[in-house]
N, C-alpha and C positions, 0 to 999 in steps of 0.2 A: 036580730043580727043575722046576716047572711052567712051560712056555714062556709068554712074555708074550702077552697078547691085544691086538689092535688093532681094536676093534669098528668104528670109523667108517672107518678105512682099508680094512679088509676088506669092509665093506658097500659102499663105493663101487666097489671092484674087482669085486665079485660081481654087483652089480645095475645099475650104470650102463653100459649096453651101447650105446645108440643115442641120436640126437638131442642135445639139450642135456646129457643125462646123460653121453653118451659124451664130449662136449667137456670136461665137468667132470673125468671120469676121466683123459682124456689130458693135460689141463692139469696135473693133480696128478702124474701119472707124470713128465712132462717137468720139472716143478718139482723133484721129488726128484732126478732125474738131474743137473739143473743144479747143485743144492746139493752133491751128492756129488762132482761134478767140481771143487769149489772155487769155484764161481760165487757171485755175490751177486744179490740181488733188490731192486728199487726199486718201491715201491707208490705209486699215485696214487689219492687219495680225493676223489671228488666227492659230490654229494648231501648227505644228512643222516646220514651213517654214525655220527657221534658221538652224535647224539640217539637213534639206533637201537641204541646200546650195542654197537657192533662191538668196542669195546675189551675186552670179555670174552674174546675170542679173539685180538684183534690185539696186546694188551699182552703176553701170554705168548709170542706168536710173536716179538716184538721181543726179549724177554729170552732166548729160545732161540736167537737168531742166525739166524732164518729171514727177517728183513726188515732191510735194510741202509741204507735211505734212504726218504724220503717226500716226496711233493708233495701238499699238502692245501689246500682252500679255507680262507679266513679263518673261515668258519662252523664247519667241522669242528674247526679248531684251538681256538677259544674254547669250543665246546660240549663238548669233552672235559673242559675245566676246569670248566665248569658242572656236569657230571654228578658230578664229584668233590666239589664243595663244596655242591651244592644238591639232590642226588638225592632226598632225602626229601620235598622240596617240589614235585617234578614231579607232574603229574596226567595220567592216561591217559584217552583217549576212544575206546574200541573201537567205538562206534556213530557215529563221525564221518561216515560216508557218508550218514547220514540227518539231518545237522544242517541247520537253517535259518539264515538270516542273523541271526536273533535269537539263536540259540544261540551263534554265534560272537561276536556283540556282547557277550553275557554273559561269555564267556571273556576278551574284551578288558577289560571292566569289572572282572573279577577279577584283573587285572594278570598274565595269563598270555599266552604267545605260542605258538599251536598249530603243531606240526610234524606233519602227518598225524594220527596217533592218540595223540600225546603232547604235552605242552606244557612250555615253559621258564618257570619263575617269575621274573618281572621283578625283584622285590625281593631274593630270595634268590640269584639268579644275576647278572643284569646289574649291579644296583646294589651288591651285595656285592663283586663283583670290581672294579668301578669305583673303590671306595675305596682299593684297593691299586695299581691300574694307573695311574690318572691321576697320583698323586704321582711314580711312576717316570718318566713322560713329562716332568713338570715339572722334575724333578731333572736329567734328561738335557738338557733345553733350557737350563737354567742352566749346566750344565757343558760344553755343546757336544759332548755324546757322540752318536754315531750307531750304531745297531744294526739288525739285521734284525728284522722284525716278530716272528718266532717266538722270537727271543732274549729279548724281554721276557716272553713266556709261559714259556719254559724257566726263566728266572730266578724268576718269580713262583711257579710251581707247586712248585718245590723249596723255596721259603721258607715256604709256608703250613704252619702248625702242624698236625700230624696230628690233633689234637683237633677241627679244623674239617672233617675229612673226613666227609661224609655218605655218599658212595659208596665202593665198595671200591677202595682204591688199586691193588690188583693188577689191576683191570679198567680202569685209566686209561691209555690208550695214550700220551697226552701226557707223563705222568709217566715211563713206561718209556722213551720216546724221549729225554726230557731227561736222565735218568740215564745212558743209554748214549751220549749226545752224537751222536745220529743226524743225518746231513746231512738238511736239510729245506728245501724251498722252499714259499713261500706266495704264489703268483701271484694278483694281483687281490685282495689282502687288504682293499682299500678297500671291497669289497662284502661287508661283514660288520657285525654290530652294533657291535663295538668299532672297526671302521674308521670308521663314522659318528660314534661318540663322539669319536674322535681328531680327526676333521675339525672337529667343533664347537669343540673346545678350540683348534685352530689358528685358527679364525675369530674366537674371542674374544681371541686374542693371548696365550693362556696357555701355548701350546706351539709349538715350531717344527716345521714339516712335515719339515724336514731331519733330525730325530732318527731317523726311520725310513728305512732304506735302500730304494731303489726296486726295482721289478721288474727293471729293466735290470741293477742291481747284483746281484740274485739270480742272473740268468743268467751274469753275468761270474764270479761265485764258483762257480757250478755247473759251469763248464768244468773247473776243477781238481778238483772233487769227482767229476765223472764219470770223469775219467782215473784217479783213485784207485780208484773203485768197479769200473771195467771192467778193471783189471789182472788178469792171470792168465786165468781161465776166462771172464771177462766178467761183465756185469750184465744181468739180465733186467728186464722191465717188466711189472708186474701192475697193471691199471687197473680201477677201479670207477667206472662212469659215464663221462661225457665232459667236454666243456667245457675250461676253462683248466687245471684241475688235471691233466688228462692231456696236453693239447696243448702246454703250456709246457715241461715237462721233456723230453718225447720229442724236441723240436726241437733239443736240445743236440748231437745227433750231426751232422745236416747243417750246423749253425752252425759247429761246430769244423772240419768238412771244407771248407766253402765260404767262410765268413766269416773264420775265422782262418787258413785254408789250411794246416791241420796234419793229420797222420794221426790217425785215430780208429777205435776198434773200434765196429762196429755193436752195437745192442742184441742180446743173446744169446738172448732169449726174449720172447714177447709173449702176454699173455692179457688179455682184457677181459670183465668181467661187466657187462652192460647190458640194460635193458629197452627200449632204443630200437631200433626196427626199422630195417633198411637204408632210407635215404631220400636224397632229393636235397639235396646241399649241406650235409648235417649231419655234423659231426665225430663226434658220438656214434654216428651210424648208419653211418659209413663202414666199409667192410670193411678188414681189415688190408692186403690187397693194394694198396689206394690209397696206403698209407704207403710202399710200395716206390718209388713214383714220386717221393716227396719225400725219398728216401734216408734215411728213418728206420729202415726194416727192409730186409732182403734176402730173396731167394727161399729162402735156406737157413735163415732164422729160424724156429724152431718157433712157430706162430701158432695161437691158440685164441680163439674168440668164444663166450661162454656167454650166450645171450639169455634171461635169467632175472632173478629178484629177488636182488640182492646180499645183502640181509639174510638170505636163506635159504642161498644158495650159499657165500658167503665164510666164515661160521662152520663149515660142513661141511669146506671145503677146509683151513682153518686148523687145525681139530681133527685132521684126518687127518695133516697135516704135523707137528703136535706129537707125535702118536703115532709117526710115523716117526722124528722126532728123538730120542725117548726110547728107541726100540727099532729101530735101523736094520737089524740083522740079521734080525729077525722080519719087518720090512717088505719087505726084499729077498727073503726066502723066499716071501712071498705074491706078489710081483711075478714071481718065476720060474715060478709056476704059471699065469700068464696064457697063454691060447691065442692 
């Protein structure tokens, strides 16, 4: 039998020797070792990763058991759904760097919302989803039900008839997470399109603000989720970008230790992909060592910072991890040859 090939895994091991490439390789190896030891991995997604279609590799990684929990912005949450139901109506703008204000005004008039070099169609995405989500909120208000923000989306995305899928459902990370019932937190969900839409219906008196559980309740629930995730070999933290998507969940460790005054395992691994350079007072640009002083990480935690574009690096890492998951013996044979 011909031995299996792992082209991306092998390419990274062979070529990524120094600088950000080395950090990528070392983060990959440590991720593999952590999973092999029975550990779990928690991912934080900032930026516009869903609009950038990270789900192409993120969704298979969830299904393969390489990702065990998520923290995402409200925008990433809803935009994964938009890509599923409105993909054919998106429009790309590869020349966006040369746009004038008039060019962007024309995009607005065409009822598109630009995100760097692509755009979300208002009618096919926002308004189409609104027809389903707003009645769910109103029904919850009438019934006095309370749910976390993501639970409405978990429910909706599994209800949508497959005939309405314009995007590839296998590339929808939200659908994969919902089906696998992944623990998820959405801190600051108010800062999203549907957060604004929800606020408007609260203002009109059509929905009760209380039907969505608060960020404080997210953290209270995450205490227990973290304990479960960190059982055994522990749980690592893989972060794309910065801001609240990363800072909110990583704080669970010191909060359990100091605020609940209970024993807690530290994060077992840390990696951040960010294009934010080290800077004064910036969470995105803070070095991992700073997190030691906040008791989020320890001096023993494997730490990696990849200062690069996550839309390039994350699919490479995820593809390599998927190859490892499919052929662990072949992957370890390659690792054994490392000098």
